Backbone as a ProteinNet text record, in pm:
[ID]
protein_1_A
[PRIMARY]
XXXXXXXXXXXXXXXXXXXXXXXXXXXXXXXXXXXXXXXXXXXXXXXXXXXXXXXXXXXXXXXXXXXXXXXXXXXXXXXXXXXXXXXXXXXXXXXXXXXXXXXXXXXXXXXXXXXXXXXXXXXXXXXXXXXXXXXXXXXXX
[TERTIARY]
882.1	756.8	777.6	744.4	758.2	621.3	614.4	492	504.1	391.3	384	274.7	291.2	191.8	98.6	-29.9	-132.5	-207.7	-185.9	-253.1	-358.3	-482.2	-584.5	-542.3	-558.8	-527.1	-653.5	-641.7	-759.8	-831.2	-757.7	-816.8	-869.4	-862.6	-908.9	-792.1	-817	-714.5	-623.7	-506.2	-410.3	-269.5	-193.9	-51.5	20.6	117.3	185.7	334.1	384.3	526.8	579.5	711.7	778.4	866.2	819	894.6	1028.5	1048.3	1175	1286.2	1250.2	1346.8	1357	1470.1	1493.3	1405.7	1354.3	1275.7	1178.8	1092.2	995.2	854.4	782.5	644.5	568.2	442.4	355.5	213.4	120.1	-19.6	-110.2	-236.7	-337.1	-473.1	-563	-696.6	-785.1	-757.2	-829.4	-727.9	-775.6	-682	-612.1	-684.1	-623.1	-519.5	-550.5	-453.2	-330.2	-352.5	-240.3	-154.9	-218.8	-145.3	-59.9	-116.7	-42	75.1	48.7	154.6	262.8	222.6	319	414.3	362.6	449.5	551.5	507.9	601	704.6	658.8	751.3	851.1	804.8	894.1	999.8	960.3	1057	1163.7	1123.9	1220.7	1314.8	1260.5	1343.9	1447.9	1403.6	1494.6	1600.2	1559.3	1655.4	1759.6	1717.9	1810.9	1910.7	1862	1952.1	2055.7	2011	2102.6	2203.5	2156	2244.9	2350.9	2313.1	2406.1	2492.9	2468	2547	2511.3	2393	2348.7	2279.8	2297.6	2226.6	2076.2	1998.2	1852.9	1813.4	1727.2	1682.7	1594.4	1596.3	1505.8	1365.4	1265.3	1128.3	1090.2	1033	987.4	839.2	794.4	652.9	591.8	496.6	428.9	282.3	223.4	81.4	3	-118.6	-206.7	-282	-395.6	-479.9	-418.7	-321.6	-260.5	-158	-115.4	-8	-64	-7.8	-45	82.9	75.3	187.2	189.6	308.3	325.3	405.6	343.8	410.2	481.9	603.4	680.7	656.2	671.1	667.8	773.8	746.6	832.5	979.5	1007.7	1146.9	1218.5	1151.1	1213.3	1236.1	1141.1	1157.7	1276.9	1291.6	1404.2	1537.2	1542.2	1664.1	1699	1597.7	1622.3	1678.9	1625.2	1675.4	1815.3	1841.2	1976.2	2074	2038.1	2126.2	2149.2	2041.9	2055.2	2150.4	2135.6	2222	2365.7	2382.8	2516.8	2587.9	2521.9	2582	2618.8	2527.9	2554.3	2671.2	2695.8	2804.2	2942.4	2950.7	3079.9	3161.5	3104.6	3173.4	3181.7	3284.2	3297.9	3230.6	3189.4	3124.3	3215.9	3345.1	3439.7	3442.9	3434	3434.5	3305.6	3192.3	3066.5	3069.7	3121.9	3133.2	3220.8	3333.2	3422.3	3350.7	3278.4	3206.4	3098.2	3038.6	2932	2985.8	3113.6	3171.7	3115	3087.4	3031.1	3115	3103.6	3173.2	3117.4	3202.6	3162.4	3041.6	3033.4	2920.9	2788	2791.8	2668.1	2617.5	2706.9	2663.4	2573.9	2611.8	2528.5	2389	2378.7	2248.6	2163.5	2228.4	2152.9	2082	2141.1	2082.4	1985.8	1998.6	1921.8	1775.1	1682.5	1540.3	1485.2	1551.2	1503.2	1549	1645.7	1697	1619.5	1579.1	1499.3	1587.9	1640.5	1721.6	1630.8	1689.6	1615.7	1623.5	1520.4	1515	1628.3	1667	1776.4	1908.7	1927.1	2048	2050.4	1937.1	1927.3	1948.2	1890.6	1907.9	2054.4	2123.9	2265.9	2348.6	2316.6	2388.8	2366.5	2244.6	2217.5	2296.7	2298.3	2373.7	2522.8	2575.2	2717.4	2754.3	2656.4	2684.9	2628	2594.5	2553.4	2407.9	2324.4	2181	2100.6	1974.6	1885.9	1756.6	1704.2	1578.9	1463	1365.4	1241.2	1127.3	1030.1	913.6	790	705.3	581.1	464.3	366.2	244.8	131.6	54.3	-58.7	-183.2	-296.2	-419.9	-417.6	-468	-473.1	-574.7	-543.1	-632.6	-746.7
-311.2	-366.6	-425.6	-550.1	-620.6	-664.6	-690.6	-745.8	-897.1	-961.6	-1107	-1140.3	-1254.1	-1301.1	-1399.5	-1366.8	-1449.4	-1521.6	-1650.9	-1729.6	-1818.2	-1813.9	-1903.4	-2049.3	-2126.9	-2269.4	-2342.7	-2433.9	-2507.6	-2583.8	-2617	-2688.9	-2593.9	-2463.9	-2363.4	-2287.2	-2164.7	-2081.5	-2017.1	-1975.1	-1902.7	-1957.1	-1960	-1989.8	-1857.7	-1828.1	-1698.6	-1719.9	-1645.8	-1647.8	-1504.7	-1494	-1363.8	-1344	-1273.9	-1261.5	-1190	-1108.5	-1037	-1124.6	-1241	-1330.5	-1460.5	-1528.4	-1653.8	-1767.5	-1756	-1863.1	-1804.7	-1887.3	-1847.8	-1873.6	-1954.8	-1986.4	-2015.8	-1979.4	-2008.9	-2016.9	-2040	-2047.5	-2016.8	-1995.5	-1972.7	-2011.5	-2051.1	-2093.1	-1975.8	-1858.1	-1737	-1632.8	-1524.8	-1420.9	-1358.3	-1337.7	-1279.5	-1373.8	-1502.1	-1597.7	-1602.8	-1598	-1597.8	-1473	-1359.3	-1234.1	-1245	-1300.3	-1318.4	-1414.6	-1523.1	-1621.8	-1560.4	-1475.2	-1410.7	-1321.5	-1247.4	-1161	-1245	-1356.8	-1445.3	-1504.5	-1553.1	-1615.3	-1513.4	-1393.3	-1289.4	-1254.9	-1247.9	-1223.4	-1331.8	-1457.1	-1567.5	-1560.6	-1524	-1512.1	-1402.1	-1287.8	-1175.9	-1216.4	-1285.4	-1331.5	-1423.7	-1510	-1600.4	-1522.7	-1426.1	-1345.1	-1274.8	-1217	-1146.4	-1244.1	-1357.8	-1457.5	-1505.5	-1518.4	-1565.3	-1453.2	-1329.3	-1216	-1175.2	-1211.5	-1176	-1039.6	-959.3	-831.5	-853.3	-769.3	-776.6	-708.1	-771.5	-705.6	-585.7	-488.9	-374.7	-422.6	-376.8	-416.6	-365.7	-453.8	-413.7	-378.7	-306.9	-270.9	-355.7	-435.9	-522.5	-485.7	-507.4	-475.6	-603.4	-599.2	-712.7	-744.8	-808.9	-840.7	-946.8	-1020.4	-1126	-1072.3	-948.2	-895.3	-813.6	-837.4	-764.5	-720	-605.1	-557.7	-638	-676	-748	-658.3	-622	-536.3	-622.2	-584.4	-650.3	-578.4	-647	-575.7	-465.2	-355.2	-237.5	-264.5	-345.1	-370.9	-449	-547.6	-625.2	-535.8	-449.1	-356.8	-263.6	-213.5	-125.3	-199.6	-323.8	-403.1	-433.5	-462.6	-489.7	-365.8	-249.2	-125.8	-92.7	-119.3	-100.2	-191.3	-316.1	-410.7	-367	-325.7	-281.6	-161.5	-64.5	54.3	16.5	-76.9	-121.1	-186.6	-276.8	-343.9	-241.3	-147.3	-44.3	45.4	62.2	150.6	91.2	-41.2	-106.1	-116.2	-73.8	-76.7	-220.9	-248.6	-380.2	-375.5	-492.1	-499.4	-449.2	-478	-432.5	-279.4	-214.1	-67.2	-12.5	-73.3	-28.4	-47.4	-159.7	-184	-78.3	-44.3	58.1	191.5	228.3	356.8	361.5	245.9	240.1	214.3	173.9	143.1	16.1	-82.9	-209.7	-325.6	-443.8	-561.4	-597.9	-653.7	-688.6	-781.4	-878.3	-972.3	-901.9	-787.3	-712	-650	-628.7	-578	-682	-809.2	-915.3	-913.9	-885.4	-879.6	-764.3	-654.8	-542.6	-580.5	-672	-715.3	-832.7	-907.3	-1030.6	-999.6	-1036.6	-1008.7	-1080.1	-1186.1	-1259.8	-1196.7	-1107.6	-1042.1	-913.3	-890.8	-773.6	-652.3	-593.9	-472.3	-355.2	-255.8	-133.2	-39.9	37.9	129.8	232.2	275.7	372.6	312.1	180.7	114.7	111.5	83.8	81.9	222.3	320.6	459.3	502	461.6	494.5	427	302.1	231.2	297.7	337.5	408.8	539.4	611.3	737.2	712.4	601.1	569.3	541	504	481.8	594.3	705.3	823.4	824.8	754.1	748.8	797.7	827.3	877	797.3	764	691.2	790.3	769.5	847.4	750	788.1	702.9	775.8	702.3	757.4	682	753.9	695.1	723.3	619	633.9	571.7	610.4	546.1	401.3	313.9	170.8	151.7	61.6	36.5	-54.1
-2319.7	-2363.7	-2503.8	-2517.2	-2643.8	-2692.9	-2821.3	-2876.6	-2882.9	-2864.9	-2875.7	-2976.5	-3037.8	-3134.4	-3064.3	-3063.7	-3002.1	-3113.7	-3123.6	-3226.4	-3161	-3212.6	-3157.4	-3176.2	-3071.1	-3075.5	-3122.5	-3218.4	-3264.8	-3152.2	-3045.6	-2932.4	-2825.1	-2852.5	-2756.6	-2696	-2662.8	-2602	-2705.3	-2660.2	-2744	-2722.9	-2831.1	-2826.5	-2847.7	-2762.8	-2765.9	-2797.3	-2895.3	-2930.3	-2931.4	-2931.8	-2923.6	-3046.1	-3147.1	-3271.9	-3259.9	-3157.6	-3142.8	-3085.3	-3033.4	-2971	-3049.3	-3032.4	-3103.2	-3052.3	-2932.2	-2874	-2772.1	-2723.2	-2622	-2670.7	-2597.4	-2632.7	-2504.8	-2502.5	-2389.9	-2441.8	-2353.4	-2394.7	-2278.2	-2308.9	-2206.6	-2259.3	-2168.7	-2209.3	-2249.3	-2192.3	-2228.5	-2271.9	-2332.8	-2374.7	-2254.3	-2144.3	-2024.5	-1964.6	-1959	-1907.4	-1997.6	-2129	-2223.7	-2205.2	-2178.9	-2154.9	-2029	-1923	-1797.7	-1817.1	-1886.1	-1912.9	-2001.9	-2095.7	-2185.3	-2106.9	-2008.8	-1927.6	-1851.3	-1794.6	-1723.5	-1818.2	-1932.4	-2028.8	-2081.8	-2111.9	-2162.2	-2058.2	-1932.5	-1825.3	-1820.8	-1841.8	-1841.2	-1961.3	-2077.5	-2197.4	-2177.4	-2125.4	-2100.5	-1997.5	-1891.7	-1790.3	-1853.4	-1944.1	-2011.4	-2096.5	-2173.6	-2256.1	-2169.2	-2058.4	-1969.3	-1909.1	-1861.6	-1801.4	-1899.6	-2026.3	-2129.1	-2186.6	-2143.6	-2192.3	-2334.3	-2379.5	-2514.5	-2511.6	-2614.3	-2617.9	-2636.4	-2572.5	-2588.7	-2719.4	-2796.9	-2919.4	-2886.7	-2974	-2961.4	-2994.7	-2921.5	-2955	-3094.3	-3173.3	-3306.1	-3299.8	-3399.1	-3408.3	-3518.5	-3481.7	-3577.9	-3581.3	-3695.3	-3712.5	-3733.4	-3694.6	-3713.9	-3586.4	-3603.1	-3487.9	-3397.2	-3448.2	-3367.3	-3267.3	-3284.4	-3199.6	-3084	-2965.7	-2845.1	-2773.9	-2710.7	-2629.5	-2499.4	-2457.9	-2331.6	-2239.1	-2128.8	-2030.4	-1927.1	-1901	-1795.8	-1664.6	-1552.5	-1424.4	-1425.2	-1355.2	-1357.7	-1328.2	-1225.6	-1189.2	-1299.1	-1358	-1466	-1587.7	-1618.3	-1730.9	-1707	-1583.9	-1551.8	-1563.8	-1517.1	-1527.1	-1672.5	-1753.5	-1895.5	-1964.1	-1932.8	-1993.5	-1942.1	-1814.9	-1761.1	-1834.5	-1851.3	-1920.3	-2064.9	-2132.6	-2271.7	-2281.2	-2190.9	-2190.5	-2156.6	-2064	-2025.1	-2143.4	-2212.3	-2328.2	-2434.4	-2460.4	-2561.8	-2523.5	-2394.2	-2348.5	-2375.8	-2386.6	-2405.3	-2276.9	-2167.1	-2038.5	-1986.8	-1910	-1845.5	-1708.2	-1661.8	-1531	-1420	-1430.3	-1327.9	-1320.6	-1435.1	-1437	-1376.6	-1409	-1350.2	-1198.6	-1153.8	-1010	-944.1	-1008.5	-953.8	-943.3	-1048.9	-1047.2	-940.4	-912.8	-812.2	-672	-661.9	-532.6	-470.7	-556.7	-509.7	-563.2	-501.1	-555.9	-693.6	-778.3	-914.7	-918.8	-825.4	-827	-801.8	-736.7	-715.8	-845.8	-941.2	-1072.2	-1139.2	-1130.2	-1187.1	-1126	-998.3	-931.2	-983.8	-1021.7	-1077.6	-1207.3	-1283.5	-1410.2	-1393.6	-1285.6	-1265.9	-1234.1	-1324.5	-1298.1	-1175	-1129.8	-1013	-881.9	-888.4	-768.6	-743.8	-621.4	-586.2	-558.5	-663	-648.1	-612.5	-549.7	-519.4	-640.3	-658.2	-771.2	-766.9	-646.6	-637.8	-684.4	-668.1	-716.9	-870.1	-928.6	-1074.8	-1129.8	-1063.3	-1105	-1097.6	-991.5	-977.4	-1086.5	-1118.7	-1224.1	-1359.3	-1386.8	-1511.6	-1517.3	-1407.6	-1401.9	-1426.5	-1373.1	-1389.4	-1534.9	-1616.7	-1759.6	-1845.9	-1780.7	-1855.3	-1897.6	-1826.3	-1857.4	-1739.1	-1765.4	-1661.4	-1665.3	-1549.5	-1538	-1535.8	-1622.8	-1622.4	-1603.7	-1523.8	-1498.3	-1547.5	-1617	-1667.7	-1605.8	-1560	-1504.5	-1602.1	-1634.8	-1727.1	-1665.8	-1718	-1677.9	-1721.8	-1638	-1673.1	-1784.8	-1873.4	-1986.5	-1947.9
[MASK]
+++++++++++++++++++++++++++++++++++++++++++++++++++++++++++++++++++++++++++++++++++++++++++++++++++++++++++++++++++++++++++++++++++++++++++++

């Protein structure tokens, strides 16, 4: 979950940027539309970082009325955390594939937000790099 900056547009609506990333901008005519667009845009930014092999920045905590938390869909959030843990481990994709008993190209699919991986596959990959998946359920806001 990252924070995004929601700035009122003089022509109406909101312009949304992501201060934790080098790029990424979207907009919406209403705050809810801007929030929905922000989740999509953030998913694309994260997918780009993963595709380029860049480490994902840690979410920062910012204060102010312009900042809102942007929630990613659960599977994309799990893949982003798997990728972050994998990069931090220093392990190579070939080693992760060996530990999981899968072809190396399937490791790329585990990180790809556009690929519909199963949760048990992500959990196994996390376990292979010494991590554990925990899921929290909360009341909807």
